[in-house]
C-alpha positions, 0 to 999 in steps of 0.5 A, a space after each residue: 191526800 198527797 205528801 210533800 218531802 223536804 230534801 236536805 244534806 245530811 253528810 258530805 257537803 261540809 265545803 258547801 260546794 253543793 246545794 239542793 233545792 228542798 222542794 224538788 231534790 235537784 242537786 246543783 253548784 250555786 253560782 255564788 257562794 260555792 268554791 266549786 269542784 276541783 279536780 286536782 284537790 278532790 276527784 269524788 264527793 260522797 253526799 248523803 241526802 235525806 228526804 222527809 215527809 212533812 206530814 204528821 207522820 214525818 217519815 224519813 228516807 235517806 239515800 247516798 249520791 257519789 259525784 265524780 268530778 271530771 278533769 277539764 283537761 288532759 295531763 300526760 306522763 313525763 316523757 323525757 327527750 328521746 335520743 335515738 341513732 339515725 340507724 334505728 329500725 323502722 317499726 321500732 317503738 320510740 316512746 309512750 304517751 299516756 294521758 289522764 282525764 276526762 271520761 272513757 277511753 282516750 284517743 291520741 293523734 300526732 297534729 304537728 311536727 311530723 311533716 316528713 311522716 317519719 312517726 306514727 302513733 297508736 290512737 289507743 295506746 299513745 305508743 310512738 313508732 318509727 315508720 320511715 328511715 332517719 337521716 341525721 344529715 337531713 333533720 337532726 331533731 323532731 318535735 312532735 305534737 300529740 293530742 289526746 282526746 276523751 271519748 265520752 266527754 270531750 276533753 282534750 290536751 296536747 303535749 310535745 315529744 322531743 325526738 333527737 337523732 344521733 349521728 352514726 358514722 357512715 362510709 365515705 365513697 368515691 365520686 370519681 368513676 374509675 376509683 369505684 371500679 375494680 381496675 382502679 384509676 390510670 394516669 401517664 406522665 412523661 419521664 423528667 417532668 418536673 413535680 406536676 398534677 397527674 389528675 384528681 380522684 374525689 370522695 365524699 362522706 354522707 356525714 356532716 363535714 363540720 364533724 369528725 365522722 364526715 372530715 375526709 383524710 386521703 393517704 397514698 402508699 407511695 412516697 413518689 406521689 402526694 394528694 391533697 384534701 381535695 383528691 388532687 394527685 401530684 408527683 413529688 419529683 422527677 421520674 425516670 422511665 429507664 429506672 421504673 416505668 410504672 407505679 401502682 399504688 393504693 389510695 386510702 380515703 378515711 374519716 377522722 372518727 376516733 376509734 371508729 373510722 371507716 375507709 374505702 381504698 382504690 388502686 392507682 397506676 402511673 405509667 411513665 412514658 419514654 423521652 429520648 433522653 439517652 445516647 446509644 452505647 456501643 457494646 462491641 467496638 472492634 477499634 483495629 480491623 485486618 483484612 486481606 488484600 484480596 478479599 472480595 467485594 461486599 465482604 464483612 470485615 467487622 461487626 458493631 453492636 450498640 444498645 439505647 436505653 430508651 424505648 419504641 422509636 427512641 431506641 432504634 439505632 442507625 449506624 453511619 461512617 464518619 467522613 474520611 479523606 483516606 482514599 482506601 476508606 472511600 471503598 468501605 461501606 457500613 449498613 445503616 440497619 445491620 451494623 455490618 462494615 
């Protein structure tokens, strides 16, 4: 004769969350009348089930059942906003996402906010690393969407990690080719020219022009010239070649970072070209000449010397005699080039 059993809870179901079929011992959560399991309130339930023989001998057996409640979502650790310099080296670990919930290992992946492919995540540990160089001037913030999914029971969740890129002061540079060369830039201007433009030496800064790191300042080591904030070089007054025929000075371009300014320099040379603005000056001028009456023809009776402060063709001196009505002087000639009378 077969025995029949009756099943019931003895302990652990005080909240009446579970029910048991008295005939076959199936444990379940009833559709009505049960508050249901709640992962956040209670994550394990320890039930004691009794099976009693309904025959005359009334034999009893008991078993302990442990029920683990699995979260239907993934919870994440609190991750503060990450602020990192734009010069952060590649392969630097930025932060770590830790998810809890589900059953089994949790796998991590990036599902958004990484179109530039700057970051990667370790699928097993949730560690986020930088895999490409950053540029504050291109992108100053990233909102990276992270998905976590449990392996055994498909439970998933998403969170966002914000990474702000911090500006780092970068060196300005010259755009004008000559300024980048070792010899620097050369200009020329005719002397006595009123204040005028010589040319432009342009520079730029990779930092944003709206912040001090990217605001450019031009400075010259000479007061005879000026330069504006676009690199336009001008004279500040007339130049005299005879006083100074060339000027060599330094152009410094720096940013306006307070206490951290960076700068570059180049050499500027200005050549002052000659204008015929000086008259010849006699340096030897014998006013009275005495000659013997029997002096042979073509004899040298005097020699004159003169100088001219100009240069080149402007400094070539030609000598000539002024017209005279004195008959005796008609026999006197002057060499144009040898300055001999």
